[in-house]
Steps between C-alpha positions, in 0.01 A plus 500: 500500500764397758645256246524774233662737753760237590575451131565868452724509804704205369538663156620828650751311716640310202537825305681658794737207528574504127557877506739466799690217329524705178639797690743280688619324187559820311619713787240762417607531136842339527572132428609303801823297455725287714865605501829423674822696534812384315724336761869414512612144568678186368304276269642154444306367203444145385491337157336172412632376164373205302727265306609140467787271597759418235850361469769741607720461191314448175651513153253532215593320178342683202509440130748694285381376157171424336486123477290201613623279784645182352605328826428581864784339691403579862196489725378683809700415807809385310839624623739634239853638488615806307548400135252207506267482202143611579323485164556506122326735257455409135582758229605340167539845345766593755691177435477554125625860539800379697584245224464763230719753678766244577507413131537871423797522739667206327444656157629843602802341675585323175465829310735665750754223452493550125528876540804459727667275240426758228645774723823306557538446124425864424754627754765260375439621143509862620838450669648337190371772267630775730851350490494482123359849477797643685727356226272646228462153347120528498282803425350711785143407407578137588614612844183704555279207390670265748450750779128536416457125493665469844274772645191331351599165646549660847153661473358160412653350813360780717155453352513123555614550860209741564254252343641217711472707821138587419413137422665376822307757705175386340586138587569596861163673524321204340676252728405710803139488384534125445644463850187667641305198374685292760378646831725421796492581870691822583519407872459202731148453623172309500261515205170663599201628307563342159279725288535359150443162335652320205358636177408840639666802339733712713494876439810713571512817711423825317510866598133487589449150643707247691574175320328168565576371848633148445569399862657622823800383697482554874692449821228302679679507835394858585164674465406867508174695493437735204251772582332755275561871562352826375722799446374654825572182696845472341585847631429388858734198491872438488717190477547366849148578623353212697173327417274232642371265231173314554385195306186289523707204378743525791261624766634579842722799574612730215848443352747778585698631203650810346497676165809413296394659167263769373463526123272592211303218341669393175181395325384728222191711567547519875653840535460642849491154655784367712605187688668440830687185596495379858758248622461280806743392771366143476740287301242271337132580448279230343490521117124449511488874586618596150242707312262504804374839611619690802457833679797698629437742787756781536515746788624833373723728700318826566830689518496854638180645651271656244152642446221242521129513409223236502449314171149648482653843445679399177304584185583430134446697177137490389350431845396862551384767258801701394755224566492353148805698384714379793764232440571413863302409814355788699329578833215733587634743756282717721626856554293793630188281462554438129612205289829507312625229266871427570710265282735286712791266452446178689751258652468182700157381604329228697142386532402810695738788434696668222823693531507842328836601355399839357200731485385531865621639829464359847169609651320553166139382528410238233151363429441127568122469475218436497540276192164620364621861512861467381423467128268806506751748639640770271772763534384800698201327653405612854527217753492447870687222683261261678556570873300190592781287356767743607830568336662159526869490578 
């Protein structure tokens, strides 16, 4: 009997504890939440951007015609001067077209020469007939015939001149195409990343796709770091911002540098992606760094004081019932003991806090936890702030 009595006492105690915990958790019908007031301060954020080392000045040599590579005249690491031959493409059809058009130019030029001779004869005959016509020694119809023949000869010269001009233009275009088969260096540099081999077919650039990359010419005396950027990260940076670049290849202290360029990626299909270029004060970095990965750390200027909330307070569309139609982040604000869903515009952030540019006022109470409760909250729900945790400032 004593054992059974003790069992009942233990059961009643457990039920009492559970009931007390339930009441405490729900605040006697209201969900208990943790919340903090929106504070004003300066938030200096930080970005960590991934990328790779590359040569500072790189010129890409791309194909301009469809043709197989007949001769590759350079190799990786070879120094070249502007105008030096890099490779030869083979296109017999282009050569044949140039020969055909040049023959056309010669033929039309001969036709023009004959037309000019005919015009001189016609005009000489016209002058003679006009003189005789004034003396009435020949009939008027002879004069009119001579004039018509002169006009016809002049029209023939004009037509031949137009044909010759058209043929010469076609030859120039064909020779320009033929010249593209002989690829030369546009600048001084060192050959790097030869991407094509003899016998492979080069494809020219189109509106949709870049042409075949044949090789690159680089200034190998200076390296930079190219880092990948999202649109949001791009908006936080400007040329001149300083960065610290880390590399497992180098080890040791990070390399100090600064952003010298911010631009959209040129590659097709990468809309919304951007690149930043970081230059270094060091005159000569080892070329073994080229194409090795790196991480650039950037400390962001917080600027003027602004409203700041913990990261836990920031919610995104779909995380709470009723937020699916939103297109921006939001917070759950507590007012008069009820939940309100407030869209916000965010600014700089770090690993703990987020700056709020629009949507809240200083002192507003925003929910930060518990994590198990956040997703269950809905607009208008009665809540009570957990006094055990306090209103953290």
